[in-house]
Structures are given as C-alpha cells and as structure tokens.
C-alpha positions, 0 to 999 in steps of 0.5 A: 499499500502506498499513500502520500497521507494528506488525502487533499487536506492540510493542517492550518495553525489559526491565531499562531503564537509569536516566537522570541523574534516576534514571528508567527509560529506556523508549524503545528508540531511546535505546539503542545496540547494539554489533556483537555485540549488547550494549546501551549507554546514553550510552556505558556498557554496561547489562543492558538487553534488548529484547522483541517482545510482543503488543499485543492489537489486532486486525489485518487484512490487505487484499489488493487486485488490480488489473486491470493493473500500475501504471506 
C-alpha cells in the first residue's frame, strides 16, 4: 500500500503564537496540547487553534486485488 497521507487536506494554524523574534509560529508540531485540548507554546498557554482545510489537490484512490493473500 502507498499513500501520500494528506488526502487533499492540510493542517492550518489559526491565531499562531509569536516566537522569541516576534514571528508567527506556523508549524503545528511546535505546540503542545494538554489533556483538555488547550494549546501551549514553550510552556505558556496560547489562544492558538488548529484547522483542517482542503488543499485543492486532486485525489485518487486505487484499489488492487491480488489473486491470493500475501504471506
């Protein structure tokens, strides 16, 4: 099986926190989520939220049927 794992969708950081240089932190992996779903950046709570948005990329699904089970 092969997949590009985005399925025509992308994650988007909304209301990003600012880094030490004042630049928006756009990488979702730079944030932490608490068990109650609240975001923090560098240990400080932030109002940042995350969304899933369509990329507009055309997607395809291929199904392959093999004559027998793969061992």
